Backbone as JSON Lines, residues from 0, in Angstrom:
{"i":0,"aa":"D","n":[124.52,91.23,126.23],"ca":[124.63,92.66,125.97],"c":[125.6,92.97,124.84]}
{"i":1,"aa":"I","n":[126.33,91.96,124.39],"ca":[127.38,92.15,123.38],"c":[127.02,91.39,122.12]}
{"i":2,"aa":"S","n":[127.16,92.04,120.99],"ca":[126.94,91.39,119.71],"c":[128.18,91.56,118.84]}
{"i":3,"aa":"I","n":[128.26,90.71,117.85],"ca":[129.36,90.79,116.89],"c":[128.96,91.77,115.8]}
{"i":4,"aa":"A","n":[129.9,92.61,115.42],"ca":[129.67,93.6,114.36],"c":[130.86,93.54,113.39]}
{"i":5,"aa":"P","n":[130.66,93.91,112.15],"ca":[131.76,93.85,111.19],"c":[132.81,94.95,111.38]}
{"i":6,"aa":"S","n":[132.52,95.96,112.19],"ca":[133.48,97.04,112.41],"c":[132.97,97.97,113.5]}
{"i":7,"aa":"A","n":[133.86,98.81,113.99],"ca":[133.44,99.83,114.95],"c":[132.47,100.8,114.3]}
{"i":8,"aa":"S","n":[132.71,101.17,113.05],"ca":[131.82,102.12,112.38],"c":[130.41,101.55,112.21]}
{"i":9,"aa":"Y","n":[130.29,100.25,112.03],"ca":[128.97,99.61,111.96],"c":[128.25,99.75,113.3]}
{"i":10,"aa":"G","n":[128.98,99.52,114.39],"ca":[128.41,99.68,115.72],"c":[128.0,101.12,115.99]}
{"i":11,"aa":"I","n":[128.82,102.05,115.56],"ca":[128.5,103.47,115.74],"c":[127.27,103.84,114.93]}
{"i":12,"aa":"A","n":[127.18,103.33,113.71],"ca":[126.0,103.59,112.88],"c":[124.74,103.01,113.52]}
{"i":13,"aa":"T","n":[124.87,101.85,114.15],"ca":[123.73,101.25,114.85],"c":[123.31,102.13,116.02]}
{"i":14,"aa":"A","n":[124.28,102.61,116.78],"ca":[123.98,103.52,117.9],"c":[123.3,104.79,117.38]}
{"i":15,"aa":"A","n":[123.85,105.36,116.32],"ca":[123.29,106.6,115.76],"c":[121.84,106.4,115.3]}
{"i":16,"aa":"K","n":[121.56,105.25,114.72],"ca":[120.2,104.98,114.24],"c":[119.22,104.88,115.4]}
{"i":17,"aa":"N","n":[119.7,104.46,116.56],"ca":[118.82,104.17,117.68],"c":[118.84,105.2,118.8]}
{"i":18,"aa":"L","n":[119.51,106.3,118.6],"ca":[119.5,107.38,119.59],"c":[118.77,108.58,119.03]}
{"i":19,"aa":"D","n":[117.95,109.19,119.84],"ca":[117.17,110.34,119.41],"c":[117.97,111.63,119.55]}
{"i":20,"aa":"V","n":[117.87,112.44,118.53],"ca":[118.45,113.79,118.54],"c":[117.39,114.7,117.94]}
{"i":21,"aa":"K","n":[117.1,115.75,118.65],"ca":[116.09,116.71,118.18],"c":[116.75,117.98,117.65]}
{"i":22,"aa":"E","n":[116.01,118.68,116.86],"ca":[116.48,119.96,116.33],"c":[116.93,120.86,117.48]}
{"i":23,"aa":"G","n":[118.08,121.47,117.32],"ca":[118.61,122.37,118.33],"c":[119.47,121.7,119.39]}
{"i":24,"aa":"Q","n":[119.48,120.36,119.4],"ca":[120.35,119.66,120.36],"c":[121.76,119.56,119.8]}
{"i":25,"aa":"S","n":[122.66,118.99,120.59],"ca":[124.04,118.86,120.15],"c":[124.57,117.45,120.36]}
{"i":26,"aa":"I","n":[125.6,117.15,119.6],"ca":[126.36,115.91,119.72],"c":[127.8,116.33,119.97]}
{"i":27,"aa":"V","n":[128.39,115.83,121.05],"ca":[129.75,116.21,121.42],"c":[130.72,115.11,120.98]}
{"i":28,"aa":"L","n":[131.75,115.53,120.25],"ca":[132.81,114.63,119.78],"c":[134.16,115.21,120.18]}
{"i":29,"aa":"L","n":[135.21,114.41,120.04],"ca":[136.56,114.9,120.27],"c":[137.1,115.53,119.0]}
{"i":30,"aa":"D","n":[137.85,116.6,119.15],"ca":[138.52,117.21,118.02],"c":[139.51,116.21,117.43]}
{"i":31,"aa":"E","n":[139.58,116.14,116.13],"ca":[140.47,115.23,115.41],"c":[140.23,113.77,115.8]}
{"i":32,"aa":"Q","n":[138.97,113.45,116.05],"ca":[138.58,112.08,116.37],"c":[138.7,111.22,115.12]}
{"i":33,"aa":"F","n":[138.88,109.91,115.29],"ca":[138.97,109.01,114.14],"c":[137.68,109.12,113.32]}
{"i":34,"aa":"P","n":[137.79,109.15,111.98],"ca":[136.62,109.39,111.12],"c":[135.44,108.45,111.34]}
{"i":35,"aa":"S","n":[135.7,107.19,111.7],"ca":[134.59,106.26,111.91],"c":[133.67,106.71,113.03]}
{"i":36,"aa":"N","n":[134.17,107.52,113.94],"ca":[133.35,108.02,115.04],"c":[132.93,109.48,114.8]}
{"i":37,"aa":"V","n":[132.93,109.87,113.53],"ca":[132.48,111.22,113.17],"c":[131.38,111.17,112.12]}
{"i":38,"aa":"Y","n":[131.55,110.37,111.08],"ca":[130.64,110.4,109.94],"c":[129.19,110.11,110.27]}
{"i":39,"aa":"S","n":[128.93,109.08,111.06],"ca":[127.53,108.76,111.42],"c":[126.91,109.88,112.24]}
{"i":40,"aa":"W","n":[127.71,110.48,113.12],"ca":[127.2,111.58,113.95],"c":[126.97,112.83,113.12]}
{"i":41,"aa":"S","n":[127.82,113.08,112.14],"ca":[127.61,114.23,111.25],"c":[126.3,114.08,110.49]}
{"i":42,"aa":"R","n":[126.05,112.88,109.98],"ca":[124.8,112.63,109.27],"c":[123.61,112.79,110.22]}
{"i":43,"aa":"K","n":[123.73,112.23,111.41],"ca":[122.65,112.33,112.4],"c":[122.35,113.79,112.72]}
{"i":44,"aa":"A","n":[123.38,114.58,112.9],"ca":[123.2,116.0,113.2],"c":[122.54,116.72,112.03]}
{"i":45,"aa":"Q","n":[122.99,116.42,110.83],"ca":[122.42,117.06,109.64],"c":[120.94,116.7,109.5]}
{"i":46,"aa":"E","n":[120.61,115.43,109.65],"ca":[119.21,114.99,109.51],"c":[118.32,115.55,110.61]}
{"i":47,"aa":"S","n":[118.89,115.75,111.79],"ca":[118.11,116.23,112.94],"c":[118.16,117.73,113.12]}
{"i":48,"aa":"R","n":[118.97,118.39,112.3],"ca":[119.22,119.83,112.46],"c":[119.79,120.12,113.85]}
{"i":49,"aa":"A","n":[120.74,119.26,114.21],"ca":[121.45,119.41,115.48],"c":[122.85,119.95,115.19]}
{"i":50,"aa":"E","n":[123.57,120.25,116.23],"ca":[124.9,120.84,116.11],"c":[125.95,119.83,116.6]}
{"i":51,"aa":"I","n":[127.06,119.75,115.88],"ca":[128.21,118.99,116.34],"c":[129.11,119.96,117.09]}
{"i":52,"aa":"K","n":[129.52,119.56,118.3],"ca":[130.47,120.34,119.07],"c":[131.72,119.49,119.26]}
{"i":53,"aa":"F","n":[132.86,120.06,118.94],"ca":[134.12,119.35,119.08],"c":[134.87,119.83,120.31]}
{"i":54,"aa":"A","n":[135.14,118.9,121.24],"ca":[135.96,119.2,122.41],"c":[137.41,119.33,121.96]}
{"i":55,"aa":"K","n":[138.04,120.39,122.34],"ca":[139.42,120.66,121.93],"c":[140.42,120.03,122.9]}
{"i":56,"aa":"R","n":[141.59,119.67,122.37],"ca":[142.67,119.17,123.21],"c":[143.22,120.33,124.03]}
{"i":57,"aa":"L","n":[143.21,120.18,125.33],"ca":[143.75,121.2,126.23],"c":[145.25,121.01,126.41]}
{"i":58,"aa":"D","n":[145.93,122.02,126.88],"ca":[147.38,121.94,127.07],"c":[147.77,120.8,128.01]}
{"i":59,"aa":"D","n":[146.89,120.5,128.99],"ca":[147.2,119.42,129.93],"c":[146.61,118.07,129.48]}
{"i":60,"aa":"Y","n":[146.05,118.02,128.28],"ca":[145.47,116.81,127.68],"c":[144.29,116.26,128.5]}
{"i":61,"aa":"D","n":[143.62,117.09,129.26],"ca":[142.46,116.66,130.03],"c":[141.22,116.71,129.13]}
{"i":62,"aa":"W","n":[141.08,115.67,128.32],"ca":[139.96,115.6,127.39],"c":[138.63,115.62,128.11]}
{"i":63,"aa":"A","n":[138.57,114.95,129.25],"ca":[137.29,114.89,129.97],"c":[136.82,116.28,130.35]}
{"i":64,"aa":"R","n":[137.7,117.12,130.84],"ca":[137.31,118.48,131.2],"c":[136.8,119.23,129.97]}
{"i":65,"aa":"S","n":[137.48,119.06,128.85],"ca":[137.06,119.72,127.62],"c":[135.69,119.22,127.15]}
{"i":66,"aa":"V","n":[135.45,117.92,127.27],"ca":[134.16,117.35,126.88],"c":[133.06,117.84,127.82]}
{"i":67,"aa":"V","n":[133.31,117.74,129.12],"ca":[132.3,118.11,130.12],"c":[131.9,119.57,129.98]}
{"i":68,"aa":"E","n":[132.84,120.44,129.62],"ca":[132.52,121.87,129.44],"c":[131.5,122.09,128.33]}
{"i":69,"aa":"L","n":[131.39,121.15,127.39],"ca":[130.45,121.28,126.27],"c":[129.09,120.65,126.55]}
{"i":70,"aa":"I","n":[129.0,119.84,127.59],"ca":[127.75,119.15,127.9],"c":[126.81,120.08,128.66]}
{"i":71,"aa":"D","n":[125.58,120.2,128.13],"ca":[124.57,121.01,128.79],"c":[123.19,120.38,128.56]}
{"i":72,"aa":"E","n":[122.15,121.08,128.89],"ca":[120.79,120.54,128.77],"c":[120.39,120.26,127.32]}
{"i":73,"aa":"K","n":[121.12,120.79,126.36],"ca":[120.82,120.54,124.95],"c":[121.65,119.39,124.36]}
{"i":74,"aa":"T","n":[122.51,118.79,125.15],"ca":[123.35,117.7,124.65],"c":[122.54,116.42,124.56]}
{"i":75,"aa":"A","n":[122.49,115.83,123.37],"ca":[121.78,114.58,123.16],"c":[122.72,113.38,123.28]}
{"i":76,"aa":"I","n":[123.92,113.53,122.72],"ca":[124.86,112.41,122.63],"c":[126.28,112.92,122.85]}
{"i":77,"aa":"V","n":[127.07,112.11,123.55],"ca":[128.51,112.32,123.64],"c":[129.14,111.05,123.09]}
{"i":78,"aa":"A","n":[129.95,111.17,122.05],"ca":[130.58,110.01,121.42],"c":[132.09,110.23,121.42]}
{"i":79,"aa":"V","n":[132.78,109.46,122.25],"ca":[134.23,109.64,122.43],"c":[134.93,108.29,122.44]}
{"i":80,"aa":"G","n":[136.22,108.34,122.29],"ca":[137.03,107.15,122.46],"c":[137.43,107.0,123.91]}
{"i":81,"aa":"H","n":[138.03,105.88,124.22],"ca":[138.59,105.64,125.54],"c":[139.94,106.35,125.65]}
{"i":82,"aa":"V","n":[140.65,106.4,124.53],"ca":[141.87,107.19,124.39],"c":[141.78,107.9,123.04]}
{"i":83,"aa":"H","n":[142.54,108.98,122.89],"ca":[142.54,109.67,121.59],"c":[143.47,108.91,120.65]}
{"i":84,"aa":"W","n":[143.0,108.67,119.46],"ca":[143.71,107.81,118.52],"c":[145.03,108.39,118.02]}
{"i":85,"aa":"T","n":[145.22,109.72,118.06],"ca":[146.44,110.3,117.51],"c":[147.62,110.27,118.48]}
{"i":86,"aa":"D","n":[147.33,110.3,119.79],"ca":[148.44,110.37,120.74],"c":[148.28,109.47,121.97]}
{"i":87,"aa":"G","n":[147.18,108.76,122.07],"ca":[146.98,107.84,123.18],"c":[146.57,108.49,124.48]}
{"i":88,"aa":"S","n":[146.28,109.8,124.47],"ca":[145.88,110.45,125.72],"c":[144.54,109.87,126.19]}
{"i":89,"aa":"V","n":[144.47,109.58,127.48],"ca":[143.33,108.89,128.07],"c":[142.2,109.87,128.39]}
{"i":90,"aa":"I","n":[140.98,109.43,128.13],"ca":[139.79,110.22,128.47],"c":[139.2,109.61,129.75]}
{"i":91,"aa":"D","n":[138.99,110.42,130.76],"ca":[138.38,109.96,132.02],"c":[136.9,109.74,131.76]}
{"i":92,"aa":"L","n":[136.55,108.5,131.43],"ca":[135.18,108.19,131.03],"c":[134.2,108.22,132.2]}
{"i":93,"aa":"Q","n":[134.66,108.03,133.41],"ca":[133.75,108.14,134.55],"c":[133.29,109.58,134.73]}
{"i":94,"aa":"K","n":[134.21,110.52,134.55],"ca":[133.86,111.93,134.64],"c":[132.89,112.32,133.52]}
{"i":95,"aa":"V","n":[133.15,111.85,132.31],"ca":[132.28,112.13,131.17],"c":[130.91,111.49,131.38]}
{"i":96,"aa":"S","n":[130.89,110.25,131.85],"ca":[129.63,109.56,132.09],"c":[128.78,110.29,133.13]}
{"i":97,"aa":"K","n":[129.4,110.75,134.18],"ca":[128.67,111.48,135.23],"c":[128.01,112.72,134.65]}
{"i":98,"aa":"A","n":[128.73,113.46,133.81],"ca":[128.17,114.66,133.18],"c":[127.04,114.29,132.22]}
{"i":99,"aa":"C","n":[127.2,113.2,131.48],"ca":[126.15,112.74,130.57],"c":[124.88,112.39,131.34]}
{"i":100,"aa":"K","n":[125.03,111.64,132.41],"ca":[123.87,111.25,133.22],"c":[123.17,112.49,133.76]}
{"i":101,"aa":"A","n":[123.93,113.45,134.25],"ca":[123.33,114.67,134.82],"c":[122.55,115.46,133.77]}
{"i":102,"aa":"A","n":[123.02,115.42,132.51],"ca":[122.36,116.18,131.44],"c":[121.32,115.35,130.68]}
{"i":103,"aa":"G","n":[121.25,114.06,130.96],"ca":[120.33,113.19,130.21],"c":[120.82,112.86,128.82]}
{"i":104,"aa":"A","n":[122.14,112.92,128.61],"ca":[122.74,112.65,127.3],"c":[123.19,111.2,127.21]}
{"i":105,"aa":"A","n":[123.09,110.64,126.03],"ca":[123.58,109.28,125.78],"c":[125.1,109.31,125.65]}
{"i":106,"aa":"L","n":[125.75,108.22,126.04],"ca":[127.2,108.1,125.95],"c":[127.55,106.91,125.06]}
{"i":107,"aa":"V","n":[128.32,107.18,124.02],"ca":[128.78,106.15,123.09],"c":[130.31,106.17,123.11]}
{"i":108,"aa":"I","n":[130.9,105.0,123.32],"ca":[132.36,104.91,123.46],"c":[132.93,104.01,122.39]}
{"i":109,"aa":"D","n":[134.01,104.46,121.77],"ca":[134.78,103.65,120.84],"c":[136.04,103.2,121.57]}
{"i":110,"aa":"G","n":[136.15,101.89,121.79],"ca":[137.29,101.35,122.52],"c":[138.36,100.74,121.64]}
{"i":111,"aa":"T","n":[138.29,100.97,120.34],"ca":[139.22,100.32,119.41],"c":[140.68,100.6,119.74]}
{"i":112,"aa":"Q","n":[140.99,101.8,120.2],"ca":[142.38,102.16,120.43],"c":[142.94,101.64,121.75]}
{"i":113,"aa":"S","n":[142.07,101.13,122.65],"ca":[142.56,100.77,123.98],"c":[142.14,99.39,124.47]}
{"i":114,"aa":"F","n":[141.04,98.84,123.97],"ca":[140.59,97.55,124.49],"c":[141.63,96.48,124.18]}
{"i":115,"aa":"G","n":[141.95,95.73,125.2],"ca":[142.98,94.7,125.07],"c":[144.26,95.08,125.79]}
{"i":116,"aa":"V","n":[144.46,96.38,126.03],"ca":[145.67,96.83,126.75],"c":[145.35,97.71,127.95]}
{"i":117,"aa":"M","n":[144.11,98.15,128.07],"ca":[143.71,98.98,129.2],"c":[142.43,98.43,129.8]}
{"i":118,"aa":"P","n":[142.29,98.51,131.12],"ca":[141.04,98.04,131.72],"c":[139.87,98.94,131.33]}
{"i":119,"aa":"F","n":[138.7,98.32,131.25],"ca":[137.47,99.04,130.96],"c":[136.35,98.38,131.74]}
{"i":120,"aa":"D","n":[135.64,99.14,132.54],"ca":[134.58,98.61,133.39],"c":[133.24,99.2,132.97]}
{"i":121,"aa":"V","n":[132.49,98.43,132.2],"ca":[131.21,98.92,131.68],"c":[130.23,99.22,132.82]}
{"i":122,"aa":"S","n":[130.3,98.49,133.92],"ca":[129.37,98.74,135.02],"c":[129.7,100.04,135.75]}
{"i":123,"aa":"A","n":[130.96,100.44,135.75],"ca":[131.34,101.71,136.4],"c":[131.0,102.91,135.51]}
{"i":124,"aa":"I","n":[131.12,102.74,134.21],"ca":[130.92,103.87,133.28],"c":[129.48,103.96,132.8]}
{"i":125,"aa":"Q","n":[128.79,102.85,132.69],"ca":[127.39,102.79,132.28],"c":[127.09,103.53,130.97]}
{"i":126,"aa":"P","n":[127.81,103.18,129.9],"ca":[127.52,103.8,128.61],"c":[126.26,103.23,127.98]}
{"i":127,"aa":"D","n":[125.75,103.92,126.99],"ca":[124.61,103.42,126.23],"c":[125.06,102.4,125.19]}
{"i":128,"aa":"F","n":[126.16,102.71,124.53],"ca":[126.75,101.82,123.54],"c":[128.27,101.89,123.66]}
{"i":129,"aa":"V","n":[128.92,100.75,123.39],"ca":[130.37,100.69,123.29],"c":[130.68,99.87,122.04]}
{"i":130,"aa":"V","n":[131.58,100.37,121.23],"ca":[131.99,99.65,120.03],"c":[133.5,99.45,120.05]}
{"i":131,"aa":"T","n":[133.92,98.42,119.36],"ca":[135.36,98.23,119.17],"c":[135.61,97.36,117.96]}
{"i":132,"aa":"G","n":[136.62,97.72,117.21],"ca":[137.16,96.83,116.2],"c":[138.16,95.94,116.94]}
{"i":133,"aa":"V","n":[138.42,94.76,116.42],"ca":[139.34,93.86,117.12],"c":[140.72,93.79,116.47]}
{"i":134,"aa":"Y","n":[140.95,94.56,115.43],"ca":[142.17,94.45,114.65],"c":[143.39,95.08,115.32]}
{"i":135,"aa":"K","n":[143.21,95.74,116.41],"ca":[144.36,96.33,117.1],"c":[144.78,95.44,118.26]}
{"i":136,"aa":"W","n":[144.57,95.9,119.49],"ca":[145.07,95.21,120.68],"c":[144.3,93.95,121.03]}
{"i":137,"aa":"L","n":[143.16,93.71,120.43],"ca":[142.44,92.46,120.65],"c":[142.93,91.38,119.68]}
{"i":138,"aa":"L","n":[143.85,91.77,118.8],"ca":[144.59,90.86,117.92],"c":[143.69,90.03,117.01]}
{"i":139,"aa":"G","n":[142.62,90.65,116.54],"ca":[141.72,89.97,115.62],"c":[141.85,90.51,114.21]}
{"i":140,"aa":"P","n":[141.06,90.0,113.31],"ca":[141.14,90.43,111.91],"c":[140.3,91.69,111.64]}
{"i":141,"aa":"Y","n":[140.61,92.33,110.53],"ca":[139.72,93.38,110.04],"c":[138.36,92.74,109.77]}
{"i":142,"aa":"S","n":[137.33,93.52,109.71],"ca":[135.95,93.11,109.45],"c":[135.35,92.3,110.6]}
{"i":143,"aa":"Y","n":[135.81,92.6,111.82],"ca":[135.27,91.94,113.0],"c":[135.33,92.92,114.15]}
{"i":144,"aa":"G","n":[134.25,93.01,114.9],"ca":[134.22,93.9,116.04],"c":[133.12,93.51,116.99]}
{"i":145,"aa":"Y","n":[132.95,94.31,118.03],"ca":[131.91,94.07,119.02],"c":[131.1,95.34,119.22]}
{"i":146,"aa":"L","n":[129.84,95.14,119.57],"ca":[128.94,96.22,119.93],"c":[128.29,95.86,121.25]}
{"i":147,"aa":"Y","n":[128.54,96.67,122.27],"ca":[127.82,96.53,123.54],"c":[126.64,97.48,123.49]}
{"i":148,"aa":"S","n":[125.47,96.97,123.85],"ca":[124.26,97.79,123.96],"c":[123.74,97.64,125.38]}
{"i":149,"aa":"A","n":[123.59,98.76,126.07],"ca":[123.05,98.72,127.42],"c":[121.68,98.06,127.39]}
{"i":150,"aa":"P","n":[121.28,97.39,128.46],"ca":[119.97,96.73,128.47],"c":[118.82,97.66,128.06]}
{"i":151,"aa":"T","n":[118.9,98.92,128.4],"ca":[117.84,99.87,128.04],"c":[117.87,100.23,126.56]}
{"i":152,"aa":"R","n":[118.89,99.8,125.84],"ca":[119.03,100.12,124.41],"c":[118.88,98.91,123.5]}
{"i":153,"aa":"Q","n":[118.39,97.8,124.04],"ca":[118.38,96.56,123.27],"c":[117.1,96.29,122.49]}
{"i":154,"aa":"N","n":[116.18,97.21,122.49],"ca":[114.95,97.03,121.71],"c":[114.89,97.99,120.53]}
{"i":155,"aa":"G","n":[116.04,98.27,119.96],"ca":[116.12,99.22,118.86],"c":[115.9,98.57,117.51]}
{"i":156,"aa":"I","n":[116.3,99.29,116.5],"ca":[116.13,98.86,115.11],"c":[117.5,98.56,114.52]}
{"i":157,"aa":"P","n":[117.67,97.38,113.91],"ca":[118.96,97.06,113.31],"c":[119.2,97.85,112.02]}
{"i":158,"aa":"L","n":[120.44,97.91,111.6],"ca":[120.75,98.57,110.33],"c":[120.24,97.76,109.14]}
{"i":159,"aa":"E","n":[120.24,96.45,109.3],"ca":[119.84,95.58,108.21],"c":[118.59,94.8,108.59]}
{"i":160,"aa":"E","n":[117.73,94.56,107.64],"ca":[116.51,93.77,107.86],"c":[116.78,92.35,107.37]}
{"i":161,"aa":"N","n":[117.32,91.55,108.24],"ca":[117.72,90.19,107.91],"c":[116.66,89.2,108.36]}
{"i":162,"aa":"W","n":[116.41,88.17,107.6],"ca":[115.4,87.17,107.93],"c":[115.7,86.45,109.23]}
{"i":163,"aa":"I","n":[116.96,86.19,109.51],"ca":[117.31,85.37,110.67],"c":[117.2,86.13,111.99]}
{"i":164,"aa":"T","n":[117.08,87.44,111.92],"ca":[116.93,88.23,113.14],"c":[115.46,88.34,113.57]}
{"i":165,"aa":"R","n":[114.55,87.79,112.79],"ca":[113.12,87.88,113.08],"c":[112.66,86.77,114.02]}
{"i":166,"aa":"K","n":[111.66,87.08,114.79],"ca":[111.06,86.11,115.7],"c":[110.55,84.92,114.88]}
{"i":167,"aa":"G","n":[110.87,83.72,115.33],"ca":[110.42,82.51,114.65],"c":[111.25,82.09,113.46]}
{"i":168,"aa":"S","n":[112.4,82.72,113.25],"ca":[113.21,82.38,112.07],"c":[113.78,80.97,112.14]}
{"i":169,"aa":"D","n":[113.75,80.36,113.31],"ca":[114.23,78.98,113.43],"c":[113.22,77.97,112.88]}
{"i":170,"aa":"N","n":[112.02,78.42,112.56],"ca":[110.99,77.57,111.95],"c":[111.06,77.76,110.44]}
{"i":171,"aa":"F","n":[111.87,76.96,109.78],"ca":[112.1,77.13,108.34],"c":[110.83,76.95,107.51]}
{"i":172,"aa":"S","n":[109.89,76.17,107.98],"ca":[108.66,75.99,107.2],"c":[107.76,77.22,107.28]}
{"i":173,"aa":"G","n":[108.06,78.14,108.18],"ca":[107.23,79.33,108.32],"c":[107.92,80.61,107.87]}
{"i":174,"aa":"L","n":[109.01,80.5,107.13],"ca":[109.76,81.7,106.75],"c":[108.98,82.67,105.88]}
{"i":175,"aa":"V","n":[107.99,82.17,105.15],"ca":[107.2,83.09,104.33],"c":[105.99,83.63,105.09]}
{"i":176,"aa":"D","n":[105.88,83.27,106.37],"ca":[104.88,83.89,107.25],"c":[105.56,85.1,107.88]}
{"i":177,"aa":"Y","n":[105.7,86.13,107.13],"ca":[106.51,87.3,107.5],"c":[106.04,87.91,108.81]}
{"i":178,"aa":"V","n":[107.01,88.28,109.65],"ca":[106.71,88.89,110.94],"c":[107.51,90.18,111.08]}
{"i":179,"aa":"D","n":[106.94,91.13,111.78],"ca":[107.64,92.38,112.02],"c":[108.51,92.33,113.27]}
{"i":180,"aa":"S","n":[108.24,91.38,114.17],"ca":[108.95,91.31,115.45],"c":[110.32,90.69,115.29]}
{"i":181,"aa":"Y","n":[111.26,91.23,116.03],"ca":[112.61,90.68,116.05],"c":[112.74,89.64,117.14]}
{"i":182,"aa":"G","n":[113.64,88.71,116.94],"ca":[113.93,87.71,117.96],"c":[114.69,88.35,119.12]}
{"i":183,"aa":"P","n":[114.82,87.61,120.21],"ca":[115.55,88.19,121.37],"c":[117.03,88.37,121.07]}
């Protein structure tokens, strides 16, 4: 369920390419969210004629309540961090996930600010996609990250059309027998 990605923004772009948003729907983000988790969604909203809704920081820092208040039957995607990057305030992802499931909205999580120092249970939260760069608390280099794709999201379209991702690419004598199918 996990693949290597060159960055969190690459993973987010992959999620954005593979999630449907229709005209009149909305994408919910956190106010003052890190730019890598905004730009792909802004483009997706523009191309789909959808609306971006920004959940505001409440006085009690209950981001989940602010996010859930914006989720309705028109919500297509909720894309949030595990914590807010500017102050470390924690987002209750189980509460957000429950609201997403009730509305039929996809949930995309950026764990770059917290993975490696805070527990995260993908089976409890059941997101559609989770991305993380490893250059922070996972103590890895820049240009390296992970992308989790839920089993129901694993038959999508990659950002790049690479020869080695195609079915049968291990048969070097057949590389010019072009195929449209991707490998597992």
